[in-house]
OpenMM code with the backbone's topology and positions (N, CA, C; nanometers):
from openmm import Vec3, app, unit

residues = "MET ASP ASP ASP THR ARG ASN ASN PHE VAL ILE LYS ILE SER LYS LYS ILE ILE GLU ASP ASN ILE SER LEU ASP GLU GLN ASP MET GLY ILE LEU GLU ASN TYR ALA LYS PHE ALA VAL SER LEU GLY VAL ASN GLU SER ASP SER THR ASP ILE VAL SER GLU ALA PHE LEU TYR LEU LYS MET GLN GLU SER SER ASP ILE ASP PRO ILE LYS GLN GLY ASP GLN PHE GLY ALA GLY PHE SER".split()
positions = [
    Vec3(0.1138, -0.2688, -1.3882),
    Vec3(0.2036, -0.2590, -1.2752),
    Vec3(0.3366, -0.3237, -1.3140),
    Vec3(0.4454, -0.2594, -1.2741),
    Vec3(0.5756, -0.3151, -1.3110),
    Vec3(0.6118, -0.4325, -1.2184),
    Vec3(0.7093, -0.5089, -1.2605),
    Vec3(0.7471, -0.6315, -1.1894),
    Vec3(0.7927, -0.6049, -1.0461),
    Vec3(0.8714, -0.4992, -1.0244),
    Vec3(0.9200, -0.4702, -0.8896),
    Vec3(0.8048, -0.4392, -0.7941),
    Vec3(0.7099, -0.3607, -0.8420),
    Vec3(0.5932, -0.3267, -0.7604),
    Vec3(0.5127, -0.4513, -0.7286),
    Vec3(0.4888, -0.5328, -0.8304),
    Vec3(0.4123, -0.6569, -0.8115),
    Vec3(0.4833, -0.7488, -0.7114),
    Vec3(0.6140, -0.7642, -0.7264),
    Vec3(0.6910, -0.8490, -0.6355),
    Vec3(0.6857, -0.7972, -0.4923),
    Vec3(0.6903, -0.6654, -0.4749),
    Vec3(0.6812, -0.6081, -0.3407),
    Vec3(0.5465, -0.6390, -0.2764),
    Vec3(0.4388, -0.6305, -0.3549),
    Vec3(0.3068, -0.6657, -0.3030),
    Vec3(0.3014, -0.8136, -0.2637),
    Vec3(0.3574, -0.8989, -0.3473),
    Vec3(0.3587, -1.0425, -0.3185),
    Vec3(0.4321, -1.0692, -0.1869),
    Vec3(0.5439, -1.0040, -0.1661),
    Vec3(0.6215, -1.0238, -0.0440),
    Vec3(0.5440, -0.9741, 0.0783),
    Vec3(0.4804, -0.8580, 0.0689),
    Vec3(0.4037, -0.8051, 0.1823),
    Vec3(0.2872, -0.8972, 0.2179),
    Vec3(0.2181, -0.9464, 0.1186),
    Vec3(0.1058, -1.0375, 0.1434),
    Vec3(0.1572, -1.1696, 0.1995),
    Vec3(0.2684, -1.2170, 0.1481),
    Vec3(0.3292, -1.3411, 0.1987),
    Vec3(0.3634, -1.3293, 0.3461),
    Vec3(0.4194, -1.2160, 0.3856),
    Vec3(0.4528, -1.1941, 0.5259),
    Vec3(0.3270, -1.1980, 0.6126),
    Vec3(0.2190, -1.1408, 0.5629),
    Vec3(0.0921, -1.1415, 0.6370),
    Vec3(0.0391, -1.2840, 0.6501),
    Vec3(0.0486, -1.3623, 0.5449),
    Vec3(0.0038, -1.5020, 0.5481),
    Vec3(0.0821, -1.5789, 0.6542),
    Vec3(0.2130, -1.5580, 0.6583),
    Vec3(0.2976, -1.6251, 0.7569),
    Vec3(0.2618, -1.5795, 0.8983),
    Vec3(0.2457, -1.4479, 0.9163),
    Vec3(0.2095, -1.3942, 1.0481),
    Vec3(0.0782, -1.4535, 1.0975),
    Vec3(-0.0166, -1.4716, 1.0054),
    Vec3(-0.1487, -1.5237, 1.0411),
    Vec3(-0.1498, -1.6755, 1.0544),
    Vec3(-0.0376, -1.7397, 1.0215),
    Vec3(-0.0241, -1.8851, 1.0308),
    Vec3(-0.1326, -1.9578, 0.9497),
    Vec3(-0.1503, -1.9127, 0.8268),
    Vec3(-0.2505, -1.9693, 0.7367),
    Vec3(-0.1875, -2.0821, 0.6558),
    Vec3(-0.2622, -2.1892, 0.6366),
    Vec3(-0.2158, -2.3007, 0.5551),
    Vec3(-0.1903, -2.2521, 0.4120),
    Vec3(-0.0822, -2.2993, 0.3539),
    Vec3(-0.0508, -2.2611, 0.2156),
    Vec3(-0.1459, -2.3267, 0.1162),
    Vec3(-0.2268, -2.4202, 0.1628),
    Vec3(-0.3270, -2.4856, 0.0792),
    Vec3(-0.4674, -2.4336, 0.1096),
    Vec3(-0.4763, -2.3165, 0.1695),
    Vec3(-0.6050, -2.2599, 0.2110),
    Vec3(-0.7018, -2.2485, 0.0927),
    Vec3(-0.8247, -2.2937, 0.1142),
    Vec3(-0.9268, -2.2892, 0.0101),
    Vec3(-1.0514, -2.2118, 0.0537),
    Vec3(-1.0560, -2.1690, 0.1804),
    Vec3(-1.1715, -2.0962, 0.2326),
    Vec3(-1.1824, -1.9608, 0.1617),
    Vec3(-1.2910, -1.9426, 0.0880),
    Vec3(-1.3083, -1.8207, 0.0095),
    Vec3(-1.3132, -1.6957, 0.0976),
    Vec3(-1.3667, -1.7080, 0.2184),
    Vec3(-1.3711, -1.5936, 0.3096),
    Vec3(-1.2317, -1.5467, 0.3470),
    Vec3(-1.1453, -1.6411, 0.3772),
    Vec3(-1.0069, -1.6074, 0.4128),
    Vec3(-0.9348, -1.5478, 0.2929),
    Vec3(-0.9524, -1.6085, 0.1771),
    Vec3(-0.8863, -1.5579, 0.0561),
    Vec3(-0.9368, -1.4185, 0.0199),
    Vec3(-1.0653, -1.3937, 0.0407),
    Vec3(-1.1207, -1.2603, 0.0151),
    Vec3(-1.0626, -1.1574, 0.1110),
    Vec3(-1.0377, -1.1989, 0.2360),
    Vec3(-0.9745, -1.1071, 0.3315),
    Vec3(-0.8349, -1.0672, 0.2857),
    Vec3(-0.7613, -1.1619, 0.2291),
    Vec3(-0.6283, -1.1290, 0.1765),
    Vec3(-0.6382, -1.0404, 0.0519),
    Vec3(-0.7411, -1.0605, -0.0283),
    Vec3(-0.7615, -0.9726, -0.1442),
    Vec3(-0.7909, -0.8305, -0.0965),
    Vec3(-0.8707, -0.8168, 0.0090),
    Vec3(-0.8988, -0.6841, 0.0661),
    Vec3(-0.7712, -0.6231, 0.1237),
    Vec3(-0.6899, -0.7060, 0.1874),
    Vec3(-0.5616, -0.6586, 0.2396),
    Vec3(-0.4752, -0.6077, 0.1248),
    Vec3(-0.4727, -0.6805, 0.0150),
    Vec3(-0.3944, -0.6384, -0.1020),
    Vec3(-0.4425, -0.5024, -0.1528),
    Vec3(-0.5724, -0.4839, -0.1581),
    Vec3(-0.6280, -0.3556, -0.2028),
    Vec3(-0.5859, -0.2448, -0.1063),
    Vec3(-0.5839, -0.2747, 0.0238),
    Vec3(-0.5429, -0.1738, 0.1222),
    Vec3(-0.3958, -0.1341, 0.1051),
    Vec3(-0.3172, -0.2228, 0.0444),
    Vec3(-0.1763, -0.1923, 0.0165),
    Vec3(-0.1598, -0.1071, -0.1091),
    Vec3(-0.2663, -0.1002, -0.1889),
    Vec3(-0.2601, -0.0226, -0.3121),
    Vec3(-0.2742, -0.1043, -0.4384),
    Vec3(-0.3013, -0.2333, -0.4243),
    Vec3(-0.3220, -0.3193, -0.5409),
    Vec3(-0.4575, -0.2858, -0.6011),
    Vec3(-0.4622, -0.2783, -0.7321),
    Vec3(-0.5873, -0.2564, -0.8030),
    Vec3(-0.6816, -0.3721, -0.7700),
    Vec3(-0.8074, -0.3425, -0.7411),
    Vec3(-0.9024, -0.4467, -0.7006),
    Vec3(-0.9103, -0.5597, -0.8021),
    Vec3(-0.9012, -0.5273, -0.9305),
    Vec3(-0.9098, -0.6310, -1.0341),
    Vec3(-0.7881, -0.7234, -1.0346),
    Vec3(-0.6777, -0.6805, -0.9753),
    Vec3(-0.5556, -0.7619, -0.9688),
    Vec3(-0.5378, -0.8319, -0.8350),
    Vec3(-0.6197, -0.7991, -0.7368),
    Vec3(-0.5965, -0.8442, -0.5995),
    Vec3(-0.5989, -0.9964, -0.5847),
    Vec3(-0.6923, -1.0636, -0.6496),
    Vec3(-0.7002, -1.2090, -0.6387),
    Vec3(-0.5767, -1.2757, -0.6976),
    Vec3(-0.5301, -1.2247, -0.8103),
    Vec3(-0.4098, -1.2806, -0.8731),
    Vec3(-0.2861, -1.2600, -0.7856),
    Vec3(-0.2750, -1.1431, -0.7255),
    Vec3(-0.1598, -1.1139, -0.6398),
    Vec3(-0.1610, -1.2057, -0.5172),
    Vec3(-0.2785, -1.2262, -0.4591),
    Vec3(-0.2896, -1.3149, -0.3433),
    Vec3(-0.2502, -1.4577, -0.3831),
    Vec3(-0.2974, -1.5025, -0.4980),
    Vec3(-0.2606, -1.6367, -0.5463),
    Vec3(-0.1101, -1.6479, -0.5654),
    Vec3(-0.0489, -1.5432, -0.6181),
    Vec3(0.0962, -1.5437, -0.6365),
    Vec3(0.1685, -1.5491, -0.5028),
    Vec3(0.1126, -1.4830, -0.4016),
    Vec3(0.1750, -1.4855, -0.2686),
    Vec3(0.1739, -1.6277, -0.2121),
    Vec3(0.0608, -1.6971, -0.2266),
    Vec3(0.0549, -1.8356, -0.1798),
    Vec3(0.1509, -1.9236, -0.2599),
    Vec3(0.1554, -1.9036, -0.3911),
    Vec3(0.2469, -1.9798, -0.4757),
    Vec3(0.3924, -1.9511, -0.4377),
    Vec3(0.4224, -1.8255, -0.4148),
    Vec3(0.5572, -1.7857, -0.3738),
    Vec3(0.5990, -1.8605, -0.2473),
    Vec3(0.5099, -1.8637, -0.1489),
    Vec3(0.5418, -1.9322, -0.0235),
    Vec3(0.5567, -2.0824, -0.0426),
    Vec3(0.4719, -2.1409, -0.1263),
    Vec3(0.4838, -2.2858, -0.1516),
    Vec3(0.6152, -2.3177, -0.2214),
    Vec3(0.6526, -2.2353, -0.3170),
    Vec3(0.7780, -2.2570, -0.3883),
    Vec3(0.8966, -2.2366, -0.2951),
    Vec3(0.8866, -2.1378, -0.2089),
    Vec3(0.9945, -2.1092, -0.1159),
    Vec3(1.0105, -2.2244, -0.0164),
    Vec3(0.9013, -2.2828, 0.0239),
    Vec3(0.9024, -2.3931, 0.1187),
    Vec3(0.9619, -2.5200, 0.0580),
    Vec3(0.9440, -2.5372, -0.0721),
    Vec3(0.9817, -2.6635, -0.1337),
    Vec3(1.1182, -2.6643, -0.2008),
    Vec3(1.1879, -2.5519, -0.2010),
    Vec3(1.3186, -2.5522, -0.2666),
    Vec3(1.4088, -2.4439, -0.2105),
    Vec3(1.5320, -2.4467, -0.2534),
    Vec3(1.6294, -2.3465, -0.2117),
    Vec3(1.6363, -2.2307, -0.3107),
    Vec3(1.5483, -2.2293, -0.4087),
    Vec3(1.5480, -2.1261, -0.5116),
    Vec3(1.4562, -2.0136, -0.4684),
    Vec3(1.5001, -1.8890, -0.4851),
    Vec3(1.4168, -1.7735, -0.4546),
    Vec3(1.3232, -1.7491, -0.5726),
    Vec3(1.1932, -1.7762, -0.5567),
    Vec3(1.1003, -1.7639, -0.6683),
    Vec3(1.0828, -1.6210, -0.7189),
    Vec3(1.1088, -1.5216, -0.6353),
    Vec3(1.0987, -1.3835, -0.6822),
    Vec3(1.2088, -1.3561, -0.7848),
    Vec3(1.3279, -1.4073, -0.7585),
    Vec3(1.4398, -1.3824, -0.8491),
    Vec3(1.4414, -1.4778, -0.9673),
    Vec3(1.3905, -1.6009, -0.9498),
    Vec3(1.4011, -1.7016, -1.0539),
    Vec3(1.2660, -1.7624, -1.0922),
    Vec3(1.1577, -1.6927, -1.0604),
    Vec3(1.0241, -1.7453, -1.0869),
    Vec3(0.9943, -1.7684, -1.2327),
    Vec3(1.0597, -1.6904, -1.3203),
    Vec3(1.0356, -1.7081, -1.4629),
    Vec3(1.0800, -1.8457, -1.5112),
    Vec3(1.1691, -1.9102, -1.4380),
    Vec3(1.2132, -2.0443, -1.4743),
    Vec3(1.1019, -2.1463, -1.4501),
    Vec3(1.0064, -2.1111, -1.3654),
    Vec3(0.8971, -2.2012, -1.3320),
    Vec3(0.7677, -2.1611, -1.4018),
    Vec3(0.7686, -2.0518, -1.4756),
    Vec3(0.6473, -2.0030, -1.5379),
    Vec3(0.5512, -1.9487, -1.4340),
    Vec3(0.6053, -1.9014, -1.3222),
    Vec3(0.5212, -1.8564, -1.2121),
    Vec3(0.4692, -1.7144, -1.2305),
    Vec3(0.5225, -1.6420, -1.3265),
    Vec3(0.4789, -1.5049, -1.3460),
    Vec3(0.5621, -1.4043, -1.2700),
    Vec3(0.6578, -1.4502, -1.1923),
    Vec3(0.7472, -1.3588, -1.1237),
    Vec3(0.8656, -1.3339, -1.2147),
    Vec3(0.9194, -1.2137, -1.2058),
    Vec3(1.0432, -1.1884, -1.2802),
    Vec3(1.1278, -1.0877, -1.2088),
] * unit.nanometer
topology = app.Topology()
chain = topology.addChain("A")
for resn in residues:
    res = topology.addResidue(resn, chain)
    for name in ("N", "CA", "C"):
        topology.addAtom(name, app.Element.getBySymbol(name[0]), res)
Protein backbone atom coordinates (compact mmCIF):
# COMPACT_ATOMS: atom_id res chain seq x y z
CA MET A 1 0.00 0.00 0.00
CA ASP A 2 1.34 3.43 -0.85
CA ASP A 3 1.96 6.10 1.78
CA ASP A 4 -1.00 8.31 0.80
CA THR A 5 -3.43 5.41 1.05
CA ARG A 6 -1.98 4.30 4.39
CA ASN A 7 -2.14 7.86 5.76
CA ASN A 8 -5.77 8.20 4.66
CA PHE A 9 -6.66 5.01 6.53
CA VAL A 10 -4.84 6.26 9.63
CA ILE A 11 -6.78 9.53 9.53
CA LYS A 12 -10.16 7.78 9.09
CA ILE A 13 -9.47 5.43 11.98
CA SER A 14 -8.21 8.33 14.11
CA LYS A 15 -11.46 10.21 13.51
CA LYS A 16 -13.42 7.13 14.62
CA ILE A 17 -11.32 6.82 17.78
CA ILE A 18 -12.02 10.48 18.61
CA GLU A 19 -15.75 10.11 17.85
CA ASP A 20 -15.90 7.07 20.15
CA ASN A 21 -14.03 8.98 22.89
CA ILE A 22 -11.57 6.13 23.38
CA SER A 23 -8.50 6.58 25.57
CA LEU A 24 -5.32 6.91 23.53
CA ASP A 25 -3.76 4.42 25.96
CA GLU A 26 -6.46 1.79 25.33
CA GLN A 27 -5.25 -1.76 25.97
CA ASP A 28 -8.54 -3.71 25.83
CA MET A 29 -8.01 -6.30 23.10
CA GLY A 30 -11.75 -6.40 22.32
CA ILE A 31 -11.83 -2.68 21.59
CA LEU A 32 -8.63 -2.84 19.55
CA GLU A 33 -10.01 -5.78 17.56
CA ASN A 34 -13.14 -3.75 16.80
CA TYR A 35 -10.94 -1.02 15.33
CA ALA A 36 -9.05 -3.63 13.30
CA LYS A 37 -12.40 -4.84 11.92
CA PHE A 38 -13.33 -1.23 11.18
CA ALA A 39 -10.04 -0.85 9.29
CA VAL A 40 -10.83 -3.95 7.23
CA SER A 41 -14.28 -2.50 6.44
CA LEU A 42 -12.49 0.56 5.04
CA GLY A 43 -10.48 -1.65 2.71
CA VAL A 44 -7.35 -2.31 4.75
CA ASN A 45 -5.86 -5.74 4.19
CA GLU A 46 -6.64 -7.89 7.25
CA SER A 47 -2.94 -8.64 7.77
CA ASP A 48 -2.21 -4.88 7.97
CA SER A 49 -5.21 -3.87 10.08
CA THR A 50 -3.56 -4.16 13.51
CA ASP A 51 -0.57 -2.09 12.39
CA ILE A 52 -2.80 0.60 10.88
CA VAL A 53 -4.85 0.81 14.09
CA SER A 54 -1.65 1.13 16.14
CA GLU A 55 -0.49 3.91 13.84
CA ALA A 56 -3.81 5.70 14.31
CA PHE A 57 -3.38 5.66 18.09
CA LEU A 58 0.24 6.78 17.73
CA TYR A 59 -0.81 9.54 15.34
CA LEU A 60 -3.33 10.86 17.86
CA LYS A 61 -0.84 10.68 20.74
CA MET A 62 1.76 12.56 18.71
CA GLN A 63 -0.81 15.11 17.62
CA GLU A 64 -1.89 15.65 21.22
CA SER A 65 1.64 16.15 22.48
CA SER A 66 3.07 18.57 19.94
CA ASP A 67 2.38 21.16 17.29
CA ILE A 68 3.93 18.95 14.60
CA ASP A 69 1.67 17.15 12.12
CA PRO A 70 2.85 13.53 12.36
CA ILE A 71 1.38 12.63 8.96
CA LYS A 72 3.57 15.22 7.26
CA GLN A 73 6.63 14.90 9.51
CA GLY A 74 6.30 11.42 11.03
CA ASP A 75 9.49 10.22 9.39
CA GLN A 76 11.38 12.56 11.72
CA PHE A 77 10.11 10.46 14.63
CA GLY A 78 10.56 7.06 13.01
CA ALA A 79 6.81 6.63 13.24
CA GLY A 80 6.43 5.04 9.83
CA PHE A 81 4.42 7.91 8.41
CA SER A 82 5.72 9.75 5.40
